[in-house]
C-alpha positions as CSV (number, residue, x, y, z in Angstrom):
1,M,-1.1,-66.0,-11.7
2,A,1.4,-68.8,-12.3
3,D,4.8,-68.1,-13.7
4,N,5.2,-69.6,-17.2
5,S,9.0,-69.5,-17.3
6,L,9.4,-73.3,-16.9
7,H,6.9,-74.0,-19.7
8,N,8.5,-71.4,-21.9
9,A,12.0,-72.8,-21.4
10,F,10.7,-76.2,-22.3
11,T,8.8,-74.9,-25.3
12,E,12.1,-73.1,-26.6
13,F,13.9,-76.3,-25.9
14,H,11.5,-78.4,-28.1
15,A,11.5,-75.6,-31.0
16,T,15.3,-76.1,-31.4
17,G,14.7,-79.7,-32.4
18,T,17.4,-81.0,-30.2
19,E,17.8,-84.8,-30.8
20,G,20.4,-86.6,-28.8
21,I,22.2,-86.1,-25.5
22,V,22.7,-82.5,-24.6
23,D,26.4,-82.2,-23.2
24,K,25.8,-79.1,-20.9
25,C,22.3,-78.9,-19.9
26,S,21.1,-75.3,-19.5
27,S,17.4,-75.9,-19.0
28,L,15.0,-78.5,-17.5
29,G,13.9,-79.3,-21.1
30,D,17.5,-80.4,-21.7
31,V,17.5,-82.6,-18.5
32,M,14.2,-84.2,-19.5
33,N,15.5,-84.8,-23.2
34,N,18.5,-86.5,-21.6
35,L,16.5,-88.5,-19.2
36,G,14.1,-89.7,-21.9
37,I,16.9,-90.8,-24.2
38,R,18.8,-92.7,-21.5
39,L,15.5,-94.4,-20.5
40,K,14.9,-95.4,-24.0
41,D,18.5,-96.6,-24.7
42,E,18.7,-98.6,-21.4
43,T,15.1,-100.1,-22.0
44,L,16.2,-101.2,-25.6
45,K,19.5,-102.6,-24.2
46,Q,17.5,-104.8,-21.7
47,I,15.0,-105.8,-24.2
48,D,17.9,-107.1,-26.4
49,T,19.1,-109.2,-23.5
50,I,15.7,-111.1,-23.4
51,K,15.9,-112.0,-27.0
52,D,12.5,-110.4,-28.1
53,T,12.4,-112.6,-31.2
54,S,9.5,-110.9,-32.8
55,G,10.9,-107.5,-32.3
56,N,7.4,-106.2,-31.4
57,L,8.4,-105.1,-28.0
58,R,11.5,-103.3,-29.2
59,Q,9.6,-101.5,-31.9
60,S,6.7,-100.5,-29.6
61,L,9.1,-98.4,-27.4
62,K,8.6,-94.7,-27.5
63,F,9.1,-91.9,-25.0
64,N,7.5,-88.6,-24.5
65,T,8.0,-85.7,-22.1
66,K,5.0,-83.6,-21.0
67,I,4.7,-80.6,-18.9
68,F,2.0,-79.9,-16.4
69,G,2.3,-76.4,-15.0
70,E,5.6,-76.3,-13.4
71,S,6.2,-80.1,-13.3
72,F,7.7,-82.4,-16.1
73,A,6.7,-86.0,-16.7
74,T,8.7,-88.4,-19.1
75,E,6.5,-91.3,-20.2
76,L,7.9,-94.4,-21.7
77,Y,5.5,-96.4,-23.8
78,L,5.8,-100.1,-24.4
79,A,3.6,-102.9,-25.9
80,D,0.7,-103.8,-23.5
81,Y,2.2,-107.1,-22.5
82,Y,5.6,-105.6,-21.5
83,D,5.1,-106.3,-17.8
84,F,3.9,-110.0,-18.3
85,I,7.4,-110.6,-19.7
86,N,9.0,-108.4,-17.1
87,K,7.2,-109.8,-14.0
88,G,6.2,-113.2,-15.6
89,V,2.8,-114.9,-15.4
90,R,1.8,-117.6,-13.0
91,G,0.4,-120.8,-14.9
92,A,-3.2,-122.2,-14.1
93,E,-1.5,-125.4,-12.8
94,S,1.9,-124.1,-11.6
95,S,3.4,-120.9,-10.3
96,E,6.9,-122.3,-10.5
97,R,8.0,-120.1,-13.4
98,A,6.9,-116.7,-11.7
99,P,6.0,-117.3,-8.1
100,D,5.9,-113.6,-7.1
101,S,4.2,-112.3,-10.2
102,P,0.9,-110.3,-9.7
103,Y,-0.4,-112.0,-13.1
104,S,-1.8,-115.4,-13.5
105,Y,-3.6,-117.5,-15.9
106,K,-7.1,-118.6,-14.6
107,D,-9.6,-119.5,-17.3
108,K,-8.3,-117.9,-20.5
109,Q,-5.3,-119.3,-22.6
110,P,-3.0,-116.8,-24.1
111,P,-4.2,-115.8,-27.8
112,V,-2.8,-118.2,-30.4
113,S,-2.5,-115.4,-32.7
114,A,0.1,-113.6,-30.6
115,L,2.1,-116.9,-30.7
116,K,1.6,-118.0,-34.2
117,E,4.6,-116.4,-35.7
118,W,7.2,-117.4,-32.9
119,S,5.7,-121.0,-32.8
120,H,6.1,-121.4,-36.5
121,R,9.8,-120.1,-36.5
122,K,10.4,-122.7,-33.6
123,G,8.7,-125.5,-35.6
124,L,6.0,-125.7,-32.8
125,N,2.1,-126.0,-32.9
126,E,0.7,-122.5,-31.5
127,W,-2.1,-124.4,-30.0
128,A,0.2,-126.5,-28.0
129,V,2.4,-123.6,-27.0
130,S,-0.7,-121.7,-25.9
131,K,-1.9,-124.7,-23.8
132,S,1.6,-125.1,-22.3
133,I,2.0,-121.3,-21.4
134,F,-1.6,-121.3,-19.8
135,K,-0.6,-124.4,-17.6
136,K,2.9,-123.5,-16.7
137,G,3.0,-119.7,-17.0
138,I,5.7,-117.4,-18.3
139,K,9.0,-117.1,-16.7
140,K,10.0,-113.7,-15.1
141,K,12.6,-111.8,-17.2
142,G,13.1,-108.7,-14.9
143,Y,14.3,-106.5,-17.9
144,F,12.3,-103.5,-17.0
145,D,13.0,-103.8,-13.4
146,K,16.8,-103.5,-14.3
147,V,15.9,-100.2,-15.9
148,V,14.1,-99.0,-13.0
149,E,16.9,-99.8,-10.7
150,D,19.3,-97.8,-12.9
151,V,17.1,-94.8,-12.7
152,K,17.0,-95.2,-8.8
153,N,20.5,-96.1,-8.1
154,G,22.6,-96.6,-11.2
155,E,24.3,-94.6,-14.0
156,I,21.1,-92.9,-15.3
157,H,20.6,-91.6,-11.8
158,S,24.1,-90.3,-11.6
159,L,23.8,-88.6,-15.0
160,L,20.4,-87.1,-14.1
161,I,22.0,-85.4,-11.0
162,Q,24.8,-84.2,-13.0
163,D,22.5,-82.7,-15.7
164,L,20.3,-81.1,-13.1
165,K,23.4,-79.4,-11.4
166,S,24.5,-78.2,-14.8
167,A,21.0,-76.9,-15.8
168,G,20.9,-75.1,-12.3
169,K,24.2,-73.5,-12.6
170,L,23.8,-72.4,-16.3
171,G,20.2,-71.4,-15.8
172,I,21.2,-69.1,-12.9
173,L,24.2,-67.7,-14.9
174,N,21.9,-66.9,-17.8
175,E,19.1,-65.2,-15.7
176,I,22.0,-63.1,-14.1
177,K,23.3,-62.0,-17.5
178,K,19.8,-61.0,-18.6
179,I,19.4,-58.9,-15.3
180,I,22.8,-57.2,-15.9
181,K,22.1,-56.4,-19.6
């Protein structure tokens, strides 16, 4: 039978209602909490650099940590179009704005409804904007690529390693104390 200690530790962590960064991680739940918060904060920081004028991308951001047996997964949710902005979209007539993008316009223009608010704020005709995007594409912003890079090699990675070390040390000490009692 599978050991549920990891699941129980995570459930106890969530029951405490901890919000915010845990300074000295004592469980994997603490580690995953910190990772999720750091991912969310860095993603919001990067979204702010691309001037998400509608605020929809920023508002769509949510994170959730799930447990699967003895494994954890932290999921980050963003609006469906997040990757089009991140990687860009090649236009039907030009790939200059996003030459390496896996996305391209072929036979459908972007929906005018999605461009209406932005176009009106800029004093532009939403139909003309849609046609232009269809032909020329959307320039790659790379904001989420920067978040992924930070997780792999940057500050978030370093802090994750520190949190894991702390949780390991404190977890072992707590288990030893339980045995001694």
